[in-house]
C-alpha positions in Angstrom: 116.6 101.7 58.9 113.4 100.2 60.2 110.4 102.3 61.2 110.0 102.8 64.9 107.2 100.9 66.7 104.3 103.2 67.3 101.7 103.4 70.1 99.2 106.0 71.2 96.4 107.0 73.6 93.2 107.9 71.9 90.1 109.6 73.4 88.1 112.8 73.4 89.2 115.0 75.1 92.8 113.9 75.2 95.0 117.0 75.6 95.2 116.5 79.3 96.5 112.9 79.2 99.6 112.1 81.1 99.9 108.7 79.4 102.6 109.9 76.9 104.9 110.9 79.7 104.3 107.7 81.6 104.8 105.4 78.7 107.7 107.2 77.1 109.6 107.1 80.4 109.1 103.4 80.7 110.1 102.6 77.1 113.3 104.6 77.4 114.3 102.7 80.5 113.5 99.4 78.9 115.7 100.3 75.9 112.8 100.2 73.5 112.7 102.5 70.5 109.0 103.0 70.7 107.0 106.2 70.0 103.9 106.9 72.1 101.7 109.8 71.2 98.2 111.1 71.9 95.4 111.6 69.4 91.9 113.0 69.7 89.5 110.4 68.4 85.8 110.2 69.2 83.4 107.2 68.8 82.3 108.1 65.2 85.9 108.5 64.0 87.3 105.4 65.8 86.6 102.7 63.1 88.2 104.6 60.3 91.1 105.7 62.4 91.8 102.1 63.5 91.5 100.8 59.9 94.1 103.4 58.9 96.9 102.0 61.1 99.7 100.3 59.4 102.0 97.4 60.5 104.2 99.8 62.5 101.5 100.1 65.1 101.8 97.8 68.1 98.9 99.0 70.3 96.5 101.6 71.6 95.5 102.9 75.0 91.8 103.9 75.0 90.2 106.4 77.2 86.7 107.8 77.2 84.5 107.6 75.2 86.2 104.7 73.3 86.2 101.8 75.8 83.0 100.2 74.7 83.6 100.6 70.9 87.1 99.2 71.4 85.5 96.2 73.2 83.3 95.6 70.2 86.3 95.8 67.9 88.5 93.4 69.7 88.7 89.8 68.4 89.7 88.5 71.9 89.1 89.8 75.4 90.9 89.1 78.7 88.7 88.2 81.7 88.4 91.8 83.0 87.4 93.1 79.6 84.8 90.4 79.1 83.3 91.1 82.6 83.1 94.8 82.3 82.4 95.2 78.5 85.2 97.8 78.4 88.6 97.7 76.7 91.2 100.3 77.5 94.1 98.5 75.8 94.3 97.0 72.3 97.3 94.9 71.3 97.3 95.0 67.5 98.4 92.4 65.0 96.6 89.7 63.0 94.4 89.3 66.0 93.2 92.4 68.0 93.5 91.5 71.7 91.4 93.6 74.1 92.3 94.1 77.7 91.0 96.1 80.7 93.8 97.3 82.9 91.6 99.7 84.9 90.5 96.8 87.2 94.1 95.8 88.0 95.1 99.5 88.3 92.5 100.0 91.0 93.5 96.8 92.9 97.2 97.9 92.7 96.3 101.4 93.9 94.7 99.9 97.0 97.3 97.4 97.7 100.2 99.8 97.3 98.4 102.1 99.8 98.4 99.3 102.3 94.7 98.2 101.8 94.9 94.5 100.7 91.4 93.4 101.9 88.0 95.0 101.6 84.8 93.4 103.1 82.0 95.7 102.4 82.2 98.6 99.9 80.4 101.4 98.2 80.6 102.8 94.7 79.6 106.4 94.0 78.4 106.8 90.4 77.2 104.4 87.8 79.2 105.3 84.7 81.8 103.2 82.8 84.4 103.3 85.6 81.9 101.8 88.0 82.0 98.4 86.3 85.8 98.2 86.7 85.4 99.4 90.3 82.9 96.6 91.0 85.3 93.9 89.7 88.3 95.4 91.5 86.4 95.5 94.8 85.4 91.9 94.3 89.1 91.0 93.8 90.0 92.8 97.0 87.5 90.5 98.8 84.3 92.5 98.8 81.1 90.4 98.8 78.6 93.2 99.5 78.7 96.4 97.4 76.4 99.4 97.6 76.1 101.6 94.5 74.9 105.2 94.9 73.8 107.2 91.8 71.8 110.2 90.9 69.7 107.9 88.8 69.6 104.5 90.5 68.2 102.9 87.3 71.5 103.7 85.5 73.2 101.3 87.9 71.0 98.4 87.1 73.4 97.3 84.3 75.9 96.5 87.0 73.7 93.7 88.4 74.8 91.2 85.7 78.4 91.7 86.6 77.6 91.3 90.3 75.6 88.2 89.7 78.5 86.7 87.7 80.9 87.4 90.5 78.6 86.3 93.3 78.5 89.8 94.8 75.4 91.1 96.7 74.6 94.4 95.1 72.3 97.1 96.4 71.5 100.3 94.4 70.3 103.5 96.0 70.0 107.2 95.5 72.8 109.3 97.1 70.4 110.4 99.9 69.5 106.9 101.1 70.7 106.0 104.6 74.3 104.6 104.6 75.8 101.7 106.5 79.5 101.2 107.4 81.8 100.1 104.6 85.5 99.4 104.5 86.1 101.4 101.3 84.4 103.8 98.9 85.2 104.2 95.3 84.1 107.5 93.7 83.7 107.2 89.9 82.0 110.6 89.4 83.2 112.9 86.7 86.1 115.2 87.5 84.8 118.4 89.1 81.6 116.9 90.5 80.6 118.6 93.8 78.1 116.8 96.0 75.9 118.6 98.5 76.9 118.5 102.2 73.7 116.5 103.0 75.0 113.8 100.7 78.7 113.8 101.5 78.6 114.1 105.3 76.6 110.8 106.1 78.4 108.8 103.4 81.9 110.0 104.4 81.2 109.3 108.1 80.9 105.6 107.4 82.8 105.3 104.1 86.2 103.9 105.2 89.1 104.4 102.8 88.2 106.7 99.8 89.5 105.9 96.4 88.8 109.0 94.2 89.0 108.1 90.5 89.4 111.7 89.6 92.9 113.2 90.1 92.9 116.6 88.5 92.5 119.0 90.2 93.7 117.5 93.4 92.4 117.2 96.0 88.9 116.8 94.5 86.0 118.4 96.2 85.0 115.0 97.7 88.5 114.1 98.9 88.9 117.5 100.5 85.8 116.8 102.6 86.5 113.2 103.5 87.4 112.5 107.2 90.9 111.6 108.3 90.8 108.1 106.9 93.1 107.3 104.1 92.3 108.9 100.7 93.8 107.4 97.5 94.1 109.6 94.4 93.0 108.4 91.0 96.5 109.1 89.8 97.5 105.8 91.4 95.1 104.0 89.2 96.4 105.9 86.2 100.0 104.9 87.0 99.4 101.3 87.7 97.0 100.7 84.8 99.7 102.2 82.6 102.3 99.8 84.0 99.9 96.9 83.1 99.5 98.4 79.6 103.3 98.5 79.2 103.5 94.9 80.2 100.9 94.0 77.6 102.6 96.0 74.8 106.0 94.4 75.7 105.1 90.8 76.5 101.4 90.3 75.7 100.3 89.8 79.4 99.4 92.3 82.1 100.4 89.9 84.8 104.1 89.5 83.9 106.2 92.1 85.8 108.6 94.3 83.8 112.4 94.0 84.5 113.3 96.3 87.3 109.7 97.3 87.6 110.1 99.1 90.9 112.7 101.4 89.4 110.5 102.0 86.3 107.4 102.8 88.3 109.3 105.3 90.4 110.6 107.0 87.3 107.2 107.1 85.7 105.7 108.7 88.9 108.5 111.3 89.0 108.0 112.2 85.3 104.3 112.6 85.6 104.7 114.9 88.6 106.8 117.2 86.6 103.9 118.0 84.2 
Protein backbone atom coordinates (compact mmCIF):
# COMPACT_ATOMS: atom_id res chain seq x y z
CA UNK A 1 0.00 0.00 0.00
CA UNK A 2 1.44 3.33 -1.05
CA UNK A 3 1.55 6.34 1.23
CA UNK A 4 -1.11 8.98 0.59
CA UNK A 5 -0.17 12.23 -1.08
CA UNK A 6 0.17 14.98 1.51
CA UNK A 7 -0.49 18.72 1.42
CA UNK A 8 -0.98 21.39 4.07
CA UNK A 9 -1.51 25.03 4.83
CA UNK A 10 1.21 26.64 6.94
CA UNK A 11 1.17 29.96 8.76
CA UNK A 12 1.02 31.63 12.14
CA UNK A 13 -1.69 31.84 13.38
CA UNK A 14 -3.34 28.94 11.54
CA UNK A 15 -6.06 27.48 13.77
CA UNK A 16 -8.77 29.59 12.11
CA UNK A 17 -7.94 28.46 8.56
CA UNK A 18 -10.79 27.13 6.42
CA UNK A 19 -8.35 25.78 3.83
CA UNK A 20 -8.49 22.15 5.05
CA UNK A 21 -12.28 22.09 4.61
CA UNK A 22 -12.08 23.68 1.15
CA UNK A 23 -9.28 21.51 -0.18
CA UNK A 24 -10.45 18.21 1.33
CA UNK A 25 -13.91 18.68 -0.18
CA UNK A 26 -12.44 19.21 -3.64
CA UNK A 27 -10.04 16.25 -3.49
CA UNK A 28 -12.82 13.91 -2.42
CA UNK A 29 -14.95 14.98 -5.39
CA UNK A 30 -11.96 14.63 -7.72
CA UNK A 31 -11.39 11.08 -6.48
CA UNK A 32 -7.93 11.90 -5.13
CA UNK A 33 -6.62 10.15 -2.00
CA UNK A 34 -4.85 13.28 -0.82
CA UNK A 35 -4.50 14.42 2.78
CA UNK A 36 -4.59 18.15 3.51
CA UNK A 37 -3.83 19.46 6.99
CA UNK A 38 -2.87 22.65 8.80
CA UNK A 39 0.35 23.35 10.67
CA UNK A 40 1.50 26.32 12.67
CA UNK A 41 4.83 27.49 11.22
CA UNK A 42 6.45 30.89 11.64
CA UNK A 43 9.22 32.49 9.56
CA UNK A 44 12.03 31.24 11.79
CA UNK A 45 10.80 27.63 11.65
CA UNK A 46 9.97 27.61 7.93
CA UNK A 47 13.35 26.52 6.44
CA UNK A 48 13.75 23.53 8.77
CA UNK A 49 10.10 22.51 8.40
CA UNK A 50 10.36 22.63 4.61
CA UNK A 51 13.62 20.66 4.63
CA UNK A 52 11.94 17.97 6.73
CA UNK A 53 9.28 17.10 4.13
CA UNK A 54 9.65 13.74 2.39
CA UNK A 55 8.62 12.63 -1.10
CA UNK A 56 4.98 12.08 -0.08
CA UNK A 57 4.51 15.86 0.05
CA UNK A 58 3.07 17.41 -3.11
CA UNK A 59 2.59 21.02 -2.08
CA UNK A 60 1.97 23.73 0.47
CA UNK A 61 -0.44 26.60 0.84
CA UNK A 62 1.23 29.52 2.62
CA UNK A 63 -0.45 32.24 4.61
CA UNK A 64 0.96 35.04 6.74
CA UNK A 65 3.77 35.49 7.62
CA UNK A 66 5.32 33.02 5.16
CA UNK A 67 4.61 34.45 1.70
CA UNK A 68 7.88 36.36 1.35
CA UNK A 69 10.13 33.61 2.75
CA UNK A 70 8.34 31.12 0.47
CA UNK A 71 9.11 33.42 -2.46
CA UNK A 72 12.79 33.34 -1.50
CA UNK A 73 12.69 29.53 -1.26
CA UNK A 74 11.07 28.86 -4.65
CA UNK A 75 13.27 27.90 -7.61
CA UNK A 76 10.74 29.23 -10.11
CA UNK A 77 7.99 31.86 -9.90
CA UNK A 78 4.85 32.42 -11.90
CA UNK A 79 4.20 35.95 -13.18
CA UNK A 80 2.07 37.01 -10.23
CA UNK A 81 4.58 35.75 -7.69
CA UNK A 82 7.40 37.50 -9.52
CA UNK A 83 5.49 40.80 -9.63
CA UNK A 84 4.36 40.80 -6.00
CA UNK A 85 7.33 39.13 -4.31
CA UNK A 86 4.84 36.84 -2.56
CA UNK A 87 4.27 33.09 -2.89
CA UNK A 88 1.20 31.52 -1.31
CA UNK A 89 1.51 28.18 -3.13
CA UNK A 90 4.52 25.88 -3.42
CA UNK A 91 4.41 22.92 -5.78
CA UNK A 92 7.09 20.59 -4.45
CA UNK A 93 9.37 18.19 -6.29
CA UNK A 94 12.87 18.30 -7.74
CA UNK A 95 12.07 21.97 -8.53
CA UNK A 96 10.08 24.11 -6.11
CA UNK A 97 7.59 26.12 -8.13
CA UNK A 98 6.14 29.21 -6.46
CA UNK A 99 2.76 30.70 -7.36
CA UNK A 100 0.63 33.60 -6.18
CA UNK A 101 -3.07 32.68 -6.42
CA UNK A 102 -4.25 35.67 -4.37
CA UNK A 103 -4.17 37.89 -7.46
CA UNK A 104 -6.38 35.54 -9.45
CA UNK A 105 -8.57 34.97 -6.42
CA UNK A 106 -9.31 38.70 -6.18
CA UNK A 107 -10.02 38.94 -9.91
CA UNK A 108 -12.34 35.93 -9.71
CA UNK A 109 -14.13 37.39 -6.68
CA UNK A 110 -14.89 40.57 -8.63
CA UNK A 111 -15.92 38.86 -11.85
CA UNK A 112 -18.18 36.32 -10.12
CA UNK A 113 -19.84 39.27 -8.35
CA UNK A 114 -20.58 40.83 -11.74
CA UNK A 115 -17.75 43.39 -11.75
CA UNK A 116 -15.63 42.61 -14.81
CA UNK A 117 -14.07 46.02 -15.45
CA UNK A 118 -12.58 48.65 -13.13
CA UNK A 119 -11.29 52.02 -14.33
CA UNK A 120 -10.06 53.89 -11.26
CA UNK A 121 -9.53 52.20 -7.92
CA UNK A 122 -8.39 52.67 -4.34
CA UNK A 123 -6.50 50.35 -1.99
CA UNK A 124 -6.76 50.78 1.77
CA UNK A 125 -3.66 49.55 3.54
CA UNK A 126 -0.10 48.90 2.41
CA UNK A 127 0.66 45.42 3.75
CA UNK A 128 1.44 42.24 1.85
CA UNK A 129 -2.07 41.84 0.42
CA UNK A 130 -1.89 45.32 -1.12
CA UNK A 131 0.64 44.13 -3.71
CA UNK A 132 -1.71 41.37 -4.89
CA UNK A 133 -4.61 43.84 -4.86
CA UNK A 134 -2.63 46.22 -7.07
CA UNK A 135 -1.91 43.54 -9.68
CA UNK A 136 -5.50 42.28 -9.56
CA UNK A 137 -6.92 45.76 -10.13
CA UNK A 138 -4.61 46.22 -13.09
CA UNK A 139 -5.88 42.97 -14.58
CA UNK A 140 -9.43 44.23 -14.13
CA UNK A 141 -8.49 47.27 -16.19
CA UNK A 142 -7.52 49.89 -13.61
CA UNK A 143 -4.87 52.33 -14.83
CA UNK A 144 -5.02 54.80 -11.92
CA UNK A 145 -4.87 53.53 -8.34
CA UNK A 146 -4.90 55.52 -5.12
CA UNK A 147 -3.34 53.87 -2.04
CA UNK A 148 -4.31 55.04 1.44
CA UNK A 149 -2.23 54.07 4.47
CA UNK A 150 -1.66 55.14 8.05
CA UNK A 151 1.99 55.54 7.10
CA UNK A 152 2.13 56.56 3.42
CA UNK A 153 5.86 55.82 3.30
CA UNK A 154 5.02 52.12 3.83
CA UNK A 155 3.22 52.10 0.47
CA UNK A 156 6.22 53.33 -1.50
CA UNK A 157 7.30 49.73 -2.14
CA UNK A 158 4.24 49.40 -4.37
CA UNK A 159 5.59 51.95 -6.84
CA UNK A 160 7.92 49.44 -8.47
CA UNK A 161 4.99 47.13 -9.19
CA UNK A 162 2.89 50.01 -10.51
CA UNK A 163 5.71 51.17 -12.77
CA UNK A 164 6.15 47.64 -14.16
CA UNK A 165 2.45 47.50 -14.96
CA UNK A 166 2.14 51.04 -16.33
CA UNK A 167 -0.25 52.05 -13.57
CA UNK A 168 -0.38 55.63 -12.26
CA UNK A 169 -0.10 55.29 -8.47
CA UNK A 170 -0.83 57.94 -5.87
CA UNK A 171 -0.13 57.43 -2.18
CA UNK A 172 -1.89 59.42 0.54
CA UNK A 173 -2.86 59.35 4.18
CA UNK A 174 -6.38 58.12 5.02
CA UNK A 175 -7.52 61.68 5.70
CA UNK A 176 -6.55 63.14 2.29
CA UNK A 177 -9.42 64.30 0.01
CA UNK A 178 -10.86 61.41 -2.01
CA UNK A 179 -11.96 61.36 -5.64
CA UNK A 180 -14.49 58.98 -7.21
CA UNK A 181 -13.33 55.41 -7.93
CA UNK A 182 -15.07 52.36 -9.34
CA UNK A 183 -13.77 49.98 -6.69
CA UNK A 184 -12.08 49.94 -3.30
CA UNK A 185 -10.03 47.05 -1.96
CA UNK A 186 -9.52 47.04 1.81
CA UNK A 187 -6.42 45.07 2.81
CA UNK A 188 -6.42 46.14 6.46
CA UNK A 189 -5.97 43.54 9.23
CA UNK A 190 -9.12 41.79 10.41
CA UNK A 191 -10.78 43.76 13.17
CA UNK A 192 -9.50 47.17 12.05
CA UNK A 193 -11.93 49.99 12.86
CA UNK A 194 -11.42 53.30 11.07
CA UNK A 195 -12.74 56.59 12.42
CA UNK A 196 -15.93 58.00 10.93
CA UNK A 197 -14.06 61.01 9.55
CA UNK A 198 -11.96 58.56 7.50
CA UNK A 199 -14.66 56.10 6.40
CA UNK A 200 -17.44 58.53 5.46
CA UNK A 201 -15.67 60.49 2.69
CA UNK A 202 -13.92 57.42 1.27
CA UNK A 203 -17.07 55.29 1.25
CA UNK A 204 -19.14 58.04 -0.39
CA UNK A 205 -17.02 57.86 -3.56
CA UNK A 206 -15.59 54.33 -3.18
CA UNK A 207 -17.70 52.27 -5.60
CA UNK A 208 -17.75 48.51 -5.01
CA UNK A 209 -15.96 47.46 -1.83
CA UNK A 210 -13.89 44.30 -1.72
CA UNK A 211 -13.07 43.62 1.93
CA UNK A 212 -10.17 41.18 2.22
CA UNK A 213 -11.17 40.33 5.79
CA UNK A 214 -14.03 37.85 6.14
CA UNK A 215 -14.22 36.95 9.83
CA UNK A 216 -16.11 38.31 11.60
CA UNK A 217 -18.56 39.35 8.89
CA UNK A 218 -19.64 41.95 8.14
CA UNK A 219 -16.42 43.74 8.97
CA UNK A 220 -16.59 47.15 10.61
CA UNK A 221 -15.85 48.76 7.24
CA UNK A 222 -18.36 46.69 5.25
CA UNK A 223 -21.08 47.43 7.78
CA UNK A 224 -20.60 51.18 7.23
CA UNK A 225 -20.29 51.11 3.43
CA UNK A 226 -23.16 52.60 1.39
CA UNK A 227 -25.61 50.51 -0.60
CA UNK A 228 -23.16 49.72 -3.39
CA UNK A 229 -22.03 46.14 -3.76
CA UNK A 230 -19.79 44.73 -1.03
CA UNK A 231 -17.69 41.60 -1.67
CA UNK A 232 -16.48 39.51 1.26
CA UNK A 233 -12.90 38.32 1.45
CA UNK A 234 -14.27 34.78 1.68
CA UNK A 235 -14.72 34.98 -2.09
CA UNK A 236 -10.97 35.49 -2.54
CA UNK A 237 -10.28 32.66 -0.09
CA UNK A 238 -12.53 30.36 -2.08
CA UNK A 239 -11.27 31.19 -5.56
CA UNK A 240 -7.58 31.33 -4.63
CA UNK A 241 -8.07 27.85 -3.14
CA UNK A 242 -9.60 26.66 -6.42
CA UNK A 243 -6.51 27.93 -8.21
CA UNK A 244 -4.25 26.16 -5.70
CA UNK A 245 -6.11 22.90 -6.29
CA UNK A 246 -5.60 23.33 -10.04
CA UNK A 247 -1.87 23.78 -9.40
CA UNK A 248 -1.58 20.76 -7.10
CA UNK A 249 -3.51 18.61 -9.59
CA UNK A 250 -2.19 19.82 -12.94
CA UNK A 251 0.68 22.26 -12.31
CA UNK A 252 -1.22 25.27 -13.69
CA UNK A 253 -3.61 27.71 -12.04
CA UNK A 254 -5.26 28.53 -15.37
CA UNK A 255 -6.54 25.04 -16.31
CA UNK A 256 -10.07 24.51 -14.93
CA UNK A 257 -10.87 21.42 -12.90
CA UNK A 258 -13.31 18.81 -14.21
CA UNK A 259 -16.86 19.81 -13.22
CA UNK A 260 -15.38 22.88 -11.56
CA UNK A 261 -18.72 24.59 -10.97
CA UNK A 262 -19.98 21.60 -8.96
CA UNK A 263 -16.73 21.48 -6.97
CA UNK A 264 -16.80 25.20 -6.17
CA UNK A 265 -20.40 24.94 -4.96
CA UNK A 266 -19.50 22.04 -2.69
CA UNK A 267 -16.46 23.87 -1.32
CA UNK A 268 -18.58 26.93 -0.55
CA UNK A 269 -21.22 24.82 1.19
CA UNK A 270 -18.64 22.94 3.27
CA UNK A 271 -16.90 26.14 4.40
CA UNK A 272 -20.19 27.67 5.47
CA UNK A 273 -20.83 24.72 7.79
CA UNK A 274 -17.76 25.59 9.92
